[in-house]
C-alpha positions as CSV (number, residue, x, y, z in Angstrom):
1,M,85.6,82.5,126.2
2,K,87.7,84.3,128.9
3,L,86.8,87.7,127.4
4,V,83.2,87.2,128.3
5,R,83.9,86.7,131.8
6,L,85.9,89.8,132.2
7,N,84.9,92.7,134.4
8,A,83.0,95.5,132.4
9,D,85.8,97.9,133.4
10,H,88.6,95.5,132.0
11,R,86.5,95.1,128.8
12,R,86.2,99.0,128.4
13,I,89.9,99.4,128.9
14,A,90.8,96.6,126.4
15,A,88.3,98.2,123.9
16,G,90.1,101.6,124.5
17,A,93.5,99.9,124.1
18,A,92.4,98.4,120.8
19,R,91.2,101.7,119.5
20,V,94.4,103.4,120.4
21,A,96.3,100.6,118.7
22,F,94.2,100.8,115.6
23,F,94.8,104.6,115.3
24,L,98.5,104.2,116.1
25,L,98.9,101.6,113.3
26,L,96.9,103.9,110.9
27,G,99.2,106.8,111.7
28,K,102.3,104.5,111.1
29,F,100.8,103.6,107.7
30,A,100.2,107.2,106.8
31,G,103.9,108.1,107.8
32,A,105.2,105.1,105.7
33,A,103.0,106.2,102.7
34,K,104.5,109.7,103.1
35,E,108.0,108.4,103.1
36,M,107.3,106.2,100.0
37,A,105.6,109.2,98.2
38,V,108.7,111.5,98.9
39,A,111.2,108.7,97.8
40,Y,109.0,108.0,94.7
41,R,108.9,111.7,93.8
42,Y,112.3,112.9,94.7
43,G,114.3,109.8,95.0
44,V,117.4,110.0,97.0
45,S,119.4,113.4,97.0
46,D,120.9,116.0,99.3
47,I,117.6,117.9,99.2
48,V,115.6,115.0,100.3
49,D,118.2,114.4,103.2
50,A,118.1,118.1,104.2
51,Y,114.1,118.2,104.1
52,Q,113.9,115.0,106.3
53,F,116.6,116.2,108.7
54,T,115.2,119.7,109.2
55,L,111.6,118.5,109.5
56,T,112.7,115.8,112.1
57,L,114.6,118.3,114.2
58,A,112.0,121.1,113.9
59,S,109.1,118.8,114.9
60,W,110.8,116.6,117.4
61,L,110.3,118.8,120.6
62,P,106.8,119.9,119.8
63,V,105.7,116.3,119.0
64,T,107.4,115.2,122.2
65,L,105.8,117.8,124.3
66,V,102.3,117.1,122.9
67,G,102.7,113.4,123.7
68,V,103.8,114.1,127.3
69,L,101.0,116.8,127.9
70,S,98.4,114.5,126.5
71,V,99.3,111.8,129.1
72,V,99.4,114.4,131.8
73,L,96.4,116.7,130.9
74,I,93.7,114.2,129.6
75,P,93.0,112.9,133.2
76,V,92.8,116.6,134.3
77,L,90.5,117.5,131.6
78,V,88.2,114.6,132.2
79,R,88.1,115.4,135.9
80,L,87.2,119.1,135.2
81,R,84.6,117.9,132.7
82,R,82.9,115.6,135.2
83,Q,83.4,117.5,138.5
84,G,84.4,121.1,137.9
85,P,82.1,124.0,137.2
86,P,82.0,125.3,133.6
87,E,83.7,128.6,134.5
88,E,86.7,126.9,135.9
89,R,86.9,124.5,132.8
90,T,86.6,127.6,130.5
91,L,89.4,129.4,132.5
92,F,91.7,126.4,132.6
93,L,91.3,125.9,128.7
94,R,92.0,129.5,128.0
95,E,95.0,129.5,130.2
96,L,96.2,126.3,128.6
97,Q,95.9,127.6,125.1
98,G,97.7,130.7,126.1
99,W,100.6,128.9,127.5
100,A,100.6,126.6,124.4
101,W,100.9,129.6,122.1
102,L,103.6,131.2,124.3
103,V,105.7,128.1,124.7
104,G,105.4,127.3,120.9
105,V,106.5,130.6,119.8
106,V,109.4,130.7,122.4
107,L,110.5,127.1,121.3
108,A,110.3,128.0,117.6
109,G,112.2,131.3,118.1
110,M,115.0,129.4,120.0
111,L,115.3,126.7,117.5
112,Y,115.5,129.2,114.7
113,L,118.1,131.3,116.4
114,A,120.0,128.3,117.6
115,W,119.9,126.6,114.2
116,P,123.4,127.7,113.1
117,W,124.9,125.9,116.0
118,V,122.7,122.9,116.0
119,L,123.1,122.0,112.4
120,P,126.9,121.3,112.6
121,I,126.5,119.2,115.7
122,M,123.4,117.3,114.6
123,G,124.1,117.2,111.0
124,Q,127.6,116.0,110.7
125,G,126.9,113.3,108.2
126,L,125.1,115.8,105.9
127,S,126.9,116.9,102.7
128,E,127.5,120.8,102.2
129,T,124.7,121.0,99.7
130,A,122.4,119.3,102.3
131,R,123.6,121.8,105.0
132,Q,122.9,124.8,102.9
133,A,119.5,123.5,101.9
134,S,118.7,122.8,105.6
135,N,119.6,126.4,106.4
136,E,117.1,127.6,103.7
137,L,114.4,125.1,104.8
138,M,114.5,126.7,108.3
139,F,113.0,129.9,106.8
140,A,110.2,127.7,105.4
141,F,109.5,125.9,108.8
142,A,109.7,129.0,110.8
143,P,106.3,130.4,112.0
């Protein structure tokens, strides 16, 4: 009953939050399904540990940056779409894409070059087989 009396803006915010929660939950289920599929197919082994470790460390910084930039850039993009001239919007998007490519390539290169020092520090609990596999997997994850 209280939901009917809510302001239209509040209802719109609640609907948006519900959509975000739904897709967040859907993403979590997809991640859990992937983990179960890997565990079912490959079981528990040093290779699986190396894969999970390398994938997590290789994707942590890009995923974090995308999350932060989404929060920062979405209001800017909405404002540009509503108020900005089309030329300004096009220029901003081109510059944003260029910077994203540059930062992505630089971060990938830095991670790849720093991996021999990162692995012993962050992967202290890995077996020697898993460490060797992680070094080899960096070639596969490199752009």
